[in-house]
C-alpha positions as CSV (number, residue, x, y, z in Angstrom):
1,M,69.7,-21.6,14.0
2,S,71.5,-18.4,15.0
3,A,69.7,-15.0,15.2
4,A,72.0,-13.8,12.4
5,R,70.9,-16.5,10.0
6,R,67.2,-16.0,11.1
7,T,67.2,-12.2,10.5
8,P,66.9,-12.2,6.7
9,G,64.0,-14.6,6.8
10,L,62.2,-12.4,9.4
11,A,63.0,-9.3,7.4
12,L,61.4,-10.8,4.3
13,V,58.3,-11.9,6.2
14,L,57.8,-8.4,7.8
15,A,58.4,-6.7,4.5
16,A,55.8,-8.9,2.8
17,T,53.4,-8.2,5.6
18,V,53.8,-4.4,5.1
19,A,53.3,-4.8,1.4
20,T,50.1,-6.8,1.9
21,L,48.9,-4.2,4.4
22,A,49.6,-1.5,1.9
23,A,47.5,-3.3,-0.7
24,G,44.7,-3.5,1.9
25,Y,45.0,0.3,2.6
26,L,44.8,1.0,-1.1
27,L,41.7,-1.1,-1.3
28,K,40.0,1.0,1.4
29,L,41.3,4.3,0.1
30,P,38.3,5.2,-2.1
31,C,36.1,5.2,1.0
32,L,38.4,7.6,2.8
33,T,38.6,10.3,0.1
34,A,34.9,10.9,-0.6
35,A,31.4,10.6,1.0
36,W,29.6,7.3,0.8
37,T,26.5,8.8,-0.8
38,D,27.2,7.2,-4.2
39,G,27.3,3.7,-2.8
40,R,31.1,3.4,-3.4
41,Q,31.5,1.3,-0.2
42,Y,29.7,-1.5,-2.1
43,T,30.5,-0.8,-5.8
44,R,34.2,-0.1,-5.1
45,L,34.5,-2.8,-2.5
46,C,36.1,-0.4,0.0
47,Y,33.7,-0.8,3.0
48,S,35.2,-0.8,6.5
49,D,33.5,-1.0,9.9
50,V,36.4,1.2,11.1
51,A,35.3,4.1,9.0
52,A,31.6,3.4,9.2
53,L,31.3,3.3,13.0
54,Y,33.2,6.4,13.9
55,A,30.2,8.8,13.7
56,S,27.5,6.1,13.7
57,N,25.0,6.9,16.5
58,D,22.9,3.8,16.2
59,R,24.5,2.3,19.2
60,E,25.7,5.5,20.9
61,R,29.4,4.6,20.8
62,G,30.5,8.2,21.4
63,L,33.7,7.8,19.3
64,D,33.4,11.2,17.6
65,D,32.6,13.2,20.7
66,G,35.3,12.1,23.1
67,R,33.2,9.9,25.4
68,F,35.1,7.2,27.3
69,P,34.2,3.7,26.1
70,Y,31.6,1.9,28.3
71,L,31.8,4.5,31.1
72,G,30.3,7.2,28.9
73,A,29.0,5.3,25.9
74,R,27.7,2.0,24.8
75,N,29.7,-0.4,22.7
76,E,28.7,-3.8,21.2
77,Y,32.3,-5.0,21.1
78,P,34.3,-6.7,23.9
79,V,36.1,-4.4,26.3
80,L,39.6,-4.5,24.9
81,T,38.4,-3.8,21.4
82,G,36.2,-1.0,22.7
83,L,39.2,0.5,24.4
84,A,41.3,0.2,21.3
85,M,38.5,2.0,19.4
86,G,38.5,4.8,22.1
87,A,42.3,5.1,21.9
88,A,42.2,5.6,18.2
89,A,39.3,8.1,18.5
90,W,41.1,10.3,21.0
91,P,43.5,11.9,18.6
92,A,41.1,11.7,15.6
93,D,39.0,14.5,14.3
94,S,37.2,12.8,11.4
95,Y,36.4,9.3,10.2
96,P,39.5,9.2,7.8
97,S,41.7,10.3,10.7
98,F,40.1,7.6,13.0
99,F,40.7,5.0,10.2
100,H,44.4,6.0,10.0
101,W,45.0,5.8,13.7
102,T,43.2,2.5,13.8
103,A,45.3,1.2,10.9
104,V,48.5,2.0,12.8
105,L,47.2,-0.2,15.6
106,L,46.0,-3.0,13.3
107,G,49.2,-2.9,11.2
108,A,51.3,-3.3,14.4
109,S,49.1,-6.3,15.3
110,A,49.6,-7.9,11.9
111,L,53.4,-7.4,12.2
112,A,53.4,-8.9,15.7
113,T,51.5,-11.9,14.3
114,S,54.0,-12.3,11.5
115,W,56.9,-12.1,13.9
116,A,55.4,-14.7,16.2
117,L,54.6,-17.0,13.3
118,H,58.2,-16.7,12.0
119,R,59.5,-17.6,15.4
120,I,57.3,-20.7,15.4
121,A,57.3,-21.8,11.8
122,G,60.0,-19.9,9.9
123,S,59.2,-19.1,6.3
124,R,55.8,-20.5,6.6
125,A,54.8,-17.2,8.2
126,L,54.5,-16.1,4.6
127,Y,51.1,-17.8,4.6
128,L,49.9,-14.8,6.7
129,A,52.2,-12.2,5.3
130,L,51.1,-12.7,1.7
131,A,47.5,-13.7,2.4
132,P,44.8,-12.1,0.2
133,T,42.6,-12.4,3.2
134,L,44.9,-10.1,5.2
135,A,44.8,-7.5,2.4
136,I,41.0,-7.7,2.2
137,Y,40.1,-7.7,5.9
138,A,43.1,-6.2,7.8
139,F,41.3,-2.9,8.1
140,M,37.7,-4.1,8.0
141,N,37.3,-4.5,11.7
142,W,39.4,-4.9,14.8
143,D,40.0,-8.7,14.7
144,L,43.8,-8.5,14.2
145,I,44.2,-7.4,17.8
146,A,42.9,-10.8,19.0
147,V,44.7,-12.6,16.2
148,A,48.1,-11.1,17.4
149,L,47.4,-11.9,21.0
150,A,46.4,-15.5,20.2
151,T,49.4,-16.1,18.0
152,V,52.0,-14.6,20.4
153,A,50.3,-16.7,23.1
154,T,50.9,-19.8,21.0
155,L,54.6,-19.0,20.8
156,A,54.7,-18.6,24.6
157,H,52.9,-21.9,25.1
158,L,55.3,-23.8,22.8
159,R,58.2,-22.3,24.8
160,G,56.7,-23.6,28.0
161,R,55.7,-20.2,29.3
162,D,52.2,-21.1,30.2
163,R,51.6,-18.1,32.5
164,A,52.5,-15.7,29.8
165,A,50.4,-17.6,27.3
166,G,47.5,-17.4,29.7
167,V,47.8,-13.6,30.1
168,L,47.9,-13.1,26.4
169,L,44.9,-15.4,25.8
170,G,43.0,-13.7,28.5
171,L,43.6,-10.3,26.8
172,G,42.7,-11.9,23.5
173,I,39.4,-13.1,24.9
174,A,38.8,-9.6,26.2
175,A,39.2,-8.4,22.6
176,K,37.3,-11.2,20.7
177,L,35.8,-14.4,22.2
178,Y,37.4,-16.8,19.7
179,P,40.8,-17.2,21.6
180,V,38.9,-19.1,24.2
181,F,39.0,-22.1,21.8
182,V,42.8,-21.7,21.6
183,L,43.0,-21.6,25.4
184,I,40.8,-24.7,25.8
185,A,43.1,-26.7,23.3
186,M,46.2,-25.6,25.2
187,L,44.7,-26.5,28.6
188,A,43.6,-29.9,27.3
189,G,47.1,-30.5,26.1
190,R,48.7,-29.8,29.5
191,L,46.1,-31.9,31.2
192,R,46.8,-34.8,28.8
193,Q,50.4,-34.5,29.8
194,G,49.5,-34.7,33.4
195,R,50.8,-31.2,34.0
196,R,47.9,-30.0,36.1
197,R,49.7,-27.2,37.8
198,D,50.8,-25.7,34.5
199,A,47.2,-26.0,33.2
200,A,45.9,-24.3,36.4
201,A,48.5,-21.5,36.1
202,M,47.5,-20.9,32.5
203,A,43.8,-20.9,33.3
204,G,44.4,-18.7,36.3
205,T,46.4,-16.0,34.5
206,A,44.0,-16.1,31.6
207,G,41.1,-15.5,33.9
208,G,43.0,-12.8,35.8
209,A,43.9,-10.9,32.7
210,W,40.3,-11.1,31.4
211,L,39.0,-9.9,34.8
212,A,41.5,-7.0,35.0
213,V,40.2,-5.6,31.7
214,N,36.5,-6.3,32.3
215,L,35.8,-6.1,36.0
216,P,36.1,-2.3,36.4
217,F,33.6,-1.7,33.6
218,A,31.3,-4.5,34.8
219,L,31.2,-2.8,38.2
220,L,31.0,0.8,37.2
221,A,28.8,0.6,34.0
222,P,27.2,-2.9,33.9
223,G,24.6,-1.9,31.4
224,N,27.1,-0.6,28.9
225,W,29.6,-3.4,29.6
226,S,27.0,-6.1,29.0
227,E,25.9,-4.7,25.7
228,F,28.2,-7.0,23.8
229,Y,26.5,-10.1,25.3
230,R,23.0,-8.8,24.9
231,F,23.6,-7.8,21.3
232,N,25.1,-11.1,20.3
233,S,22.6,-13.3,22.1
234,A,19.7,-11.4,20.4
235,R,21.2,-11.5,16.8
236,G,19.5,-13.6,14.2
237,A,21.1,-15.7,11.5
238,D,23.3,-13.5,9.4
239,W,23.2,-13.7,5.6
240,D,26.5,-15.6,5.5
241,S,25.5,-18.4,7.9
242,V,24.3,-21.9,7.1
243,W,21.2,-21.2,9.2
244,Y,20.1,-18.3,7.0
245,V,20.6,-20.3,3.8
246,L,18.7,-23.3,5.2
247,A,15.8,-21.1,6.4
248,R,15.7,-19.4,3.0
249,H,15.5,-22.6,1.0
250,L,13.4,-24.6,3.4
251,G,10.9,-21.7,4.0
252,F,11.0,-21.5,7.7
253,S,12.7,-19.6,10.5
254,W,13.8,-20.1,14.1
255,S,13.3,-18.1,17.2
256,R,16.4,-16.6,18.8
257,L,16.4,-19.2,21.5
258,E,16.0,-22.1,19.0
259,L,18.8,-20.6,16.8
260,N,21.2,-20.2,19.6
261,L,20.5,-23.8,20.8
262,L,20.8,-25.3,17.3
263,A,24.1,-23.4,16.6
264,A,25.5,-24.5,20.0
265,L,24.5,-28.2,19.5
266,A,25.9,-28.2,15.9
267,F,29.2,-26.8,17.1
268,V,29.6,-29.2,20.0
269,G,28.7,-32.1,17.8
270,A,31.0,-31.2,15.0
271,S,33.9,-30.5,17.4
272,A,33.4,-33.8,19.2
273,L,33.4,-35.7,15.9
274,I,36.5,-34.0,14.7
275,V,38.4,-34.7,18.0
276,A,37.3,-38.3,18.1
277,V,38.3,-39.1,14.5
278,A,41.6,-37.2,14.8
279,R,42.5,-38.9,18.0
280,R,41.7,-42.3,16.5
281,R,43.8,-41.4,13.4
282,D,46.8,-40.2,15.3
283,P,46.7,-40.5,19.2
284,G,49.9,-38.5,19.5
285,R,48.8,-35.4,17.6
286,P,49.7,-32.3,19.5
287,T,46.6,-31.2,21.4
288,W,47.1,-27.5,20.9
289,T,46.7,-27.9,17.1
290,F,43.0,-28.9,17.6
291,A,42.3,-25.2,17.9
292,F,42.3,-25.0,14.1
293,P,39.5,-27.5,13.2
294,V,37.5,-26.4,16.2
295,L,37.7,-22.8,14.9
296,V,36.5,-24.0,11.5
297,A,33.7,-25.9,13.1
298,F,32.6,-22.8,15.0
299,L,32.6,-20.6,11.9
300,L,30.6,-23.1,9.9
301,T,28.0,-23.7,12.6
302,S,27.7,-20.2,14.0
303,K,24.8,-18.0,13.3
304,V,27.3,-15.2,12.2
305,Y,30.4,-15.5,10.1
306,S,31.3,-11.9,9.7
307,P,33.7,-11.4,6.7
308,Q,36.8,-10.6,8.7
309,F,36.5,-13.7,10.9
310,S,38.5,-15.5,8.2
311,L,41.5,-13.7,9.7
312,W,41.3,-16.0,12.7
313,L,42.2,-19.0,10.5
314,I,45.2,-17.7,8.5
315,P,47.9,-18.2,11.1
316,W,46.8,-21.8,11.5
317,F,47.6,-22.6,7.9
318,A,51.2,-21.8,8.8
319,L,51.0,-23.6,12.2
320,T,49.1,-26.8,11.4
321,L,48.2,-27.1,7.7
322,P,50.9,-25.7,5.4
323,S,49.3,-26.8,2.2
324,P,49.7,-24.3,-0.6
325,W,46.8,-25.8,-2.6
326,L,44.3,-25.7,0.2
327,F,45.5,-22.2,1.2
328,A,45.1,-21.0,-2.3
329,A,41.7,-22.5,-2.6
330,F,40.6,-20.9,0.7
331,S,42.0,-17.5,-0.4
332,V,40.1,-17.7,-3.7
333,A,36.9,-18.8,-2.1
334,D,37.1,-16.2,0.7
335,A,37.8,-13.4,-1.9
336,A,34.7,-14.6,-3.8
337,V,32.6,-14.3,-0.7
338,F,33.9,-10.7,-0.2
339,V,33.2,-9.6,-3.8
340,T,29.8,-11.2,-4.1
341,R,28.7,-10.0,-0.6
342,F,29.3,-6.4,-1.3
343,Q,28.2,-6.5,-4.9
344,F,24.9,-8.0,-3.6
345,F,24.7,-5.1,-1.2
346,A,25.2,-2.7,-4.2
347,R,22.2,-4.4,-5.9
348,L,20.2,-4.3,-2.7
349,A,20.9,-0.6,-2.2
350,D,20.2,0.1,-5.9
351,V,23.6,1.8,-6.4
352,G,24.8,-0.5,-9.2
353,P,24.0,-3.7,-11.1
354,G,25.7,-5.9,-8.5
355,V,25.0,-9.6,-8.3
356,P,22.0,-11.6,-7.1
357,F,22.0,-13.2,-3.7
358,E,22.4,-16.6,-5.4
359,A,25.9,-15.6,-6.5
360,F,26.7,-14.9,-2.9
361,E,25.3,-18.2,-1.8
362,V,27.5,-20.1,-4.4
363,A,30.6,-18.3,-3.0
364,L,29.5,-19.2,0.6
365,G,29.0,-22.8,-0.4
366,L,32.4,-22.9,-2.1
367,R,34.2,-21.5,1.0
368,A,32.4,-23.9,3.3
369,A,33.4,-26.8,1.0
370,V,37.0,-25.7,1.1
371,L,37.0,-25.4,4.9
372,V,35.6,-28.9,5.2
373,A,38.3,-30.1,2.9
374,C,40.9,-28.3,5.1
375,V,39.6,-30.1,8.2
376,V,39.6,-33.5,6.4
377,A,43.2,-32.9,5.2
378,W,44.2,-31.9,8.8
379,V,42.7,-35.0,10.3
380,W,44.1,-37.4,7.7
381,R,47.4,-35.8,7.2
382,A,50.0,-38.5,7.7
383,A,52.5,-38.2,10.5
384,P,51.9,-34.5,11.4
385,E,55.0,-32.7,12.5
386,R,55.6,-32.8,16.2
387,A,57.7,-29.6,16.2
388,P,56.2,-27.0,13.9
389,A,59.1,-24.6,14.4
390,P,62.6,-24.4,13.3
391,Q,63.5,-23.6,16.9
392,P,64.6,-26.7,18.8
393,A,63.7,-25.1,22.1
394,L,60.0,-25.1,21.3
395,E,57.9,-27.8,22.9
396,A,55.8,-30.1,20.7
397,T,52.6,-30.7,22.6
């Protein structure tokens, strides 16, 4: 397909992405035009970590006073995300200004993701461009940076540019840890092909990129740099995890060590089962596509499923599970989680009638059921496409 014929499709995808981002901005706007003293962040569903963390001193991030991330301030996010926060804070003079600068960065990340998806899967990139999840969570947190890096890395991998894919995934892991699962799937694919040198090159460049971002801060400010790892290892079960729901209904709790171990064992067990069944069902299935069900398994077994983590999955509907019905079901369930979560917070903070926690639990259960159905559909899908892209030059493994 010529570039001339491809351009209108790409233009449509990018325009749709911009429109969805604009809807997401309008959703957050009430929290940018007034103080949060009336609880509007919950009642008007406009909460954003981007706005909330600018002047928040609970972890001494130093965004509002010009301190350099990690060297002069703590930050509970991975280094590349912390540096992005610092870059947006440098020209900002208020939390709305910080939000706007961050929105430019996140919007560019969304457009890069849409571009890469269109190069891989053509019009199926509209799964991301028109996703309600993108509108809801694009400006909630900084996850779109890692999503963009992982998606462009997938394009590079499918074009046989494994070193470039490794660099992009290394940077993605330096922004959020989840691209490590994408890297593992791609490495497994190359090893399965017997292409050990390519696998080693991808692993080496990924490790090199991650080290280039992290090592200076690990050496110069080890305490601040390691805050991310301490913070997450010490976290308990969040409200939206299966572990919290189980503890609530069974009337017991776990220690941090027990919870971390149980979550890890559940994830490894679920992933191993998915891989075994999928390989038995279709031994020739492209190995890189296993990143999708493994990500689902991680989200469903993790002790934390922060709302914006759903953004990790959206590109994979275009890449490996282009089912409009399942995508619509996930979109509805994910939106229900968003609404009930923050309406429950409104009730908890006594700033509105809100909804009881049980309504939030029902939404969580619905989303989990849909995600399980997505994995089942992915596993049992007959004759999955070997080449997900309209580009004949792309590799299929």
